[in-house]
N, C-alpha and C positions, 0 to 999 in steps of 0.2 A: 884395273885391279887385278890382285895377285892371287885371291881367296874366293872361294863359295862359301855364302852362308846355307842350312839346311834346317829348318824346322818340321817338326810332326806332320806339318799339314802344309808345308813350304818349303822353296829355298831360290837361292837367289844366287845368279852365277856370278863373272870379275865383269862381267859386260853391265853388268847394274839388272839385267833381265830376272822376271820371279816367276818364278811357277806353284799355283796350289796343285795338292792332291787330291784326288777325284777315284775313290774307289785303289786300283793297279795302275790310273796315269794321273799323269802329269798334265795340267796343262796350263799355258800361256794367259799370263795376266798381266801383261807390262811390262814398261820396265822403268828405270827411276836411275837414268844414267849420270846424273851427280853427285853420287854419293857412295858409300862402301855399301856393299853387300846384307850387312846388318843393315843399316840405314832402310834400304828398297824391299825388306821383308816387313819393317817395322813398318813403312808405310801401308801398304795392302794388307798389314793384319788391322789399323786402322779400319778399313774400309770396312776389314769381314762387323769390328764391333759397329760400326754406323748400323749396318743394317741388321747384326743380331739387336740394338736396339728399337728400332725397327720392330721387329719382333715381336717382342717385348711388349713395347705398347699397344697393338693392336693388340694380344694376349689380355692386357688389363684392362680394355675395353672393351672385349666380351665381357668379363668377371664384371665387369661396372655397368653394365648390359645396354652396351651400344645399340643403335638399329640394328638389324641384321641387313638391310644394304647396304649401310655402311660399312660392316664387316666385311659384306661381298665384296665392297670395291677395294678394298685395303687387301686381303685377299687374293684379288685379280694383280692388283702395280707389286706382292712383293713375289708372286708365281713369276709375272715378268723380268723383276729388278734378280730374283736368284738362279735366272735360265743359266747365264752363265758370269757371274760375277765378277767383276774385277777385283777381287779382294782373299784373304787367305786365310782360312779356317774351315771349319766342319762342317761346309757348304752343307752336306746330306744331311744334319741334325738342323740345323734353318728348315730344308727343305721339308724334313718329317716334322717339324715345331707349324709349319704353315700348311699343311697336310690337313695336322690335325684339325686347325682351325678353319680349316674346306669344309670338312666332314660334319664340326658344330653351327655351321650357319643354316641349315636345313631343319636341325634341332630349336635354334633359338628364332629362326623364322616362327613354326611354329607357335614357338612361347609366346612369341614378342605377338602372333597374332590373337592369341586366346587374352591377351593381356587385353589389347587394346579392343576388343570384344567387353569385355567387364569393365572397362573403363565407359565406353562407350555405354552401356549400359547403365555404368553408374550417373554418366554424366546424362543421362535420360532421365533418369528417375530422378535426380536433384533439377532438373529442369520442369521437369511434372510437378513438382512437385509445390514448386514457387508457382507454379500457374495456378493450381490447386489452390494456393492460399489466398493469389487474389482473388482467384473466383469466389472462395466463399467470403473477401473482406466484401466486393461487390453483393450478395446477396443478400447484405444483412439492410435493413430497416433503414434509408435513410437518416432517421425523424430522433431513432437511437441512437446514430453513432458518434462518439467523441473524435470529430472532424479533424482536429490537432493533430492528437494521436494516430487517427486513419491516412491522416496525408504525410507521419515521418510512418507510418509503419510501409505506404507505396511503395515510396524515395527508396527505403532498404529495400525491399523485394525489387527494386529495377539496378539498382547500382550492385547486386548479390547475378541479377542477370546478366550485365556488363561484364562484369568479373567473372564471372564462368563462362561466358561466351570469348573475353580474352583468353581465361590460361588451361580453361578447361582443353577438353576432345576436340576436332570441330565433327557436328552430329550428320546426318544426312541431312540433304535440303530439304526435301519434302518433310521429315520430320521435323527440321529445327523451325522450315515456314510456318508450319502446319500450328507448333507452341506457341511459337510469337506472332500468329494471328489470335489463338484465345489468350493470351497475355495483354494483347493486346486492347483487344476486346475490353476485359475485366476494369484494365484502368482506364479505358477512357470511356467506361459504362461512370466508377465510383468520380473521374473527374466531372463528370456531366452534371451526378446527383449533387458534388460538393457544390459546385457554380449554382443552381437551382437551388439548395439547399439556404447558402451566403445571399442569396437576393432573396427569396423570402424574409429572412432574416431580417435586412434591410428596410426593406419595408414596414414588417411588424415596428423595428426600431424607428422607424421616419413615424409609424400612429403615435405609439407611447411618448416620443418629444413633443407631437404636434397636443399630445391629452396633457402631458407635463406642460407643456407650456403656458396653456390655459387655466390648468387648475393653479401656476402659479398666479397668475393674472388676479382671478379671484381671491387668491389668502394677501395678494398684497391690497387688496381692496379692503379687506376686512380692517387692516391695521389700525388707520385712525378708529375705528367701534372701539379699541382696546379690550377687555377686559369682555364686553358684550359678543366681541368677535368671536369668542374661545367656542362656540358651541356650532358655530359653520365653519372654524378653521377643523373641528375634530372629523365634520362631513370630509370635508376636504381630503384628511388625512384618510378616511378611507377608502375615498375612491383612488387616494395617489396612490395604496397598496395595491391595486385593481388593474393601473391601468397600465404594469406589462414593462418592459425594459427598453429602454433605449441605446445602452452599450455603456460601458462602465466609465468610459470618461465622460461621456453625455453626462449619465443618469448622476453621479458625482458634481456636475455642475448642475443642473437640474437642481438636484434637491437641497444646496448648499442655497438658493435664491430661499425656493419653499420654507426652508426651516428657517431662513434667517424674517419672516415673517412669522413664521409660529412664535420667535423670541419675542421679537418686538412686541406682537399677541400677550403672550404670556409675561411677556415683563408690564406690558402695564397692571397685569392682575397682582400680581406681584407686590408690585408699589399700595397696591389699593390693601392687600392683604397686609401688609408691614404698617398699614397706620388702622385696617383695624384693631391688629392685632396688638399695638402700643393701645390705644383706644379699652380694649376688652383687659388688658392687664389687671387692671383696678380689679374687675370683675371674678378674676381667676385669687387673688390673696380671698375675697368674701366666698368665694367659693371652698377654700381650702380651711378659713376655719370653719368653715359648716360640714366638715369632713370631722374637724379635730372634735367635734361638740356630736360627730355620728356616731362615732367607730368605735365608742365605747359601749354603742348597740350590742357588737359581736360577741359581749359575755352576760348580756343582758338576758334574766329569767324570766323577769316581771313580762307576759304579754303584754299587759292593755298598755305598761310604761311604756316599750317598747314602739308598738305602734302609735300611741297619741305620741312620742319622738319625732318618732322617724314622719307622721303626715305633714308635722309643722317643717323639719326641713327640708321636704319634699317641695313646700310651696314655697319656702324662703329661695330654694336652688333656683326655681321657673323665674322668680321674679327677678333673679341679680341677674340672669340672661347669658350670654356665650362670650367663651372665653376665647385665649391666643389660641387658635389653630394647633398647634404643635402639644398644646396640654388638654385636649380636649376625650384622648383616649385615657390618660390618665388617671383625671377626676373624676369622668366617666366610671371607670373601672373600680371608686375606689366605692364609689356611692353604691354599685350595683351588689359588692360585697355584703355591705350592711343590708340592701334589700333582703338579699336571697336570705341571709342569718333571721330575720326579722320573718318573712317566706317561713320559713323549714319552723322556727319557733312556735309558730301561727299553725302549722299541722300536725305540728307534736300535741299540741294542747285540742286542736280535733280528733288525733286519734286515742287518746285519752277520755276524752270526753263525750265522747259517742255513746248515745246510748246503746244504741246495738252493741259496737265494738265492747261498751265499756259492761256490760252484760256479761258478753263472752268471757271478756278478762275477769271478770267477782266468779262466774263458776269454773275457770280455770283454776284461780288463784285456792277456791275454795279445795279443790281437788288434790293439788300439787300441796298445800297445806296437813291436809290430811295424810298425803302420802309422804311428806317430811315428818309425821312425828311419829308413824306407821316404821319410816326405816329407821327413824331415832333407836324405836326401841329396840329392831333389830341388834340396830351396832351396840346397844348396853349389854342384848344378850351375848353375842358375841363376844365383847371384852371381859364379861366373868367367865365366859367359857375358855376363852385363850386360845378362841379359833384365829387365826393371822387370817387366813383366806377370807371365810367371812365379815372379818374387817377390814379387811380393803376395800370386797367386795361392797358391804354396806356403808361406805365411808364417799369410795366415787358416785353412787349412787344417789347420796345425800347431796354430793356438793352439789351435781347435775339438778336436781329435784330446785335446789336455793337458789342457783343462778339463775332459773327459767323465773319462778316467781319474782323476783329482786328484776325484770325483764319487763315484766307485763306491768311492773308499777304496785 
């Protein structure tokens, strides 16, 4: 090699020996005999770039909140690497950057310890909230609990506990054990009460099933009686409603059998009703004819004629007998309307002809007649005088007295 290569932070001589400048001194960092001085210097400059990259990486880790212990290890490793590095560059600047990182370790340690305390406090609060929620569920009255919902809630609490235990901060052993003991106790109590509840429910279902099977047997025994079995079946139906539940699947199957017996009984009655309705259809035609005869009485004003006609119709009505079941209400209502009209006519006749009422009405009528005559005279005088106010007043009073007189007959 015939030349020497020099840069601000390093140089290489013709033998391939490379030196780095540190302050006012030059320190040999190595040789690169198989290349030019430029190549030799470039090789050790790349070594410097590698070291600088390690420093930059550690700085970035600090900014991202790396653990203080990991940062301290990184600083120690870089200090060792920068003691007499076989590299060319501003070594002092790298050492200064590492020293700056070293001073942040204590601050980082204190900061992270405080964050760890806060995280631990939050973790304890979170676990405690889970425990308290489990304990509040355990305190509920078993008979009022919706167990399907309760089971889902407890499973969710346990899943949250496990997830927090896996992902959250590690709690002190004594504290973690105490919280777990409380959670386990509440969970165990809930499970015991759930089992007791469903064991009791199973017993209730068995008793209800047995009672319903007995009712089914009694209902099926009524089927041969046909329509005569209806009163007995109705009583069994009342007993069925009081027999409790045997579980949805069992209840559906048991009810299907019980209802089938009832359907057979009522089907027999329906056959009888159908025969009766056919038999009574002629009676319906007769009663409809009677109604045609009776309904003109709705407008009748002669009381004696109305009462006599209605009495004859009522006698024939009873003699005719029953009509089809689906027509009973309509024909009976039509006859009731006629009866009510005649009754009202009778009451009105009595009101007008009652001696006591008649005497009062005649006395009042006499008074009203005198008042009308007087008011008529006053009206005539007002008209002669052309007094509009008196005319209006007299006409109003006169009209009222006339209406009253007409009302009492």
